[in-house]
C-alpha positions in Angstrom: 3.9 8.0 20.9 0.9 9.0 18.8 -0.3 6.7 16.1 -2.5 7.8 13.3 -4.2 4.9 11.7 -4.2 4.5 7.9 -7.9 5.4 7.7 -7.4 8.6 9.7 -4.3 9.5 7.7 -6.1 9.1 4.4 -9.0 11.2 5.7 -6.6 13.9 7.0 -4.7 14.0 3.7 -7.9 14.5 1.8 -8.9 17.3 4.3 -5.5 19.0 4.0 -5.8 19.0 0.2 -9.4 20.2 0.2 -8.5 23.0 2.6 -5.3 23.8 0.6 -3.2 23.2 3.7 -0.9 20.4 2.6 1.9 22.2 4.4 0.0 21.9 7.8 0.2 19.3 10.6 -2.3 18.0 13.1 -2.2 19.6 16.6 -3.3 17.5 19.5 -4.2 19.6 22.6 -5.8 19.3 26.0 -9.3 20.7 25.6 -10.7 20.4 29.1 -11.2 18.0 31.9 -14.1 15.7 32.6 -15.0 13.0 35.0 -12.9 10.5 33.0 -9.9 12.8 32.8 -8.4 15.1 30.2 -10.4 15.7 27.0 -8.4 16.2 23.8 -9.0 18.2 20.7 -7.5 18.2 17.2 -6.9 21.1 14.9 -4.8 21.9 11.8 -1.8 24.2 12.2 0.9 25.4 9.8 3.9 25.0 12.2 4.8 23.9 15.7 5.3 26.3 18.6 8.6 26.6 20.5 7.3 24.3 23.4 6.0 21.6 21.0 7.1 18.1 20.4 6.9 17.2 16.7 6.4 13.7 15.4 4.9 11.9 12.4 2.7 9.0 11.8 1.5 7.6 8.4 2.7 10.7 6.6 1.0 13.2 8.9 3.0 15.7 11.0 1.8 15.9 14.6 2.4 18.8 17.0 1.7 18.7 20.8 2.9 20.6 23.8 5.7 18.8 25.7 3.6 19.1 28.9 1.1 16.4 27.7 3.8 14.0 26.4 3.3 11.5 29.3 -0.5 11.7 29.1 -0.6 10.7 25.4 1.7 7.7 25.4 0.0 5.0 23.3 -2.5 7.6 22.0 -4.2 6.5 18.8 -6.3 8.6 16.3 -8.6 6.7 14.1 -11.4 7.6 11.6 -14.7 5.8 11.6 -17.5 5.9 9.1 -20.5 3.7 10.0 -24.3 3.9 10.3 -24.0 6.0 13.4 -21.9 8.7 11.7 -18.3 9.5 10.8 -15.4 11.4 12.4 -12.1 11.1 14.1 -11.9 9.2 17.4 -9.2 9.3 19.9 -8.2 6.2 21.9 -6.0 6.8 24.9 -5.6 3.6 26.9 -3.9 5.5 29.7 -6.9 7.8 30.3 -8.4 7.8 33.7 -11.6 5.9 34.0 -14.7 7.4 35.4 -14.3 7.6 39.1 -16.6 7.8 42.1 -18.6 10.9 42.5 -19.4 11.3 38.8 -23.1 11.8 38.4 -23.1 11.1 34.7 -21.7 7.6 34.9 -24.0 4.7 35.4 
């Protein structure tokens, strides 16, 4: 369901150690809605909530609300570090594409 690449898992493990949160997992959540569909956020949490689905990828525990399960099928979290910057990126091939009426799309 959610794949965390090896690069993202390595970065997350370093972050968890640095923050002294090796017992935490990664929460994926719906953070808002834009012209191209749902926007997602990531945060570290110690334990899942009652309504959560719990999974694991590359040694990282993942928590997400069961209500977004269908929206994040084939979801991939990667980590990039290049001349433009670094950070986690989310690829959701099932995300809606920018539709008509969106003034910010060319």
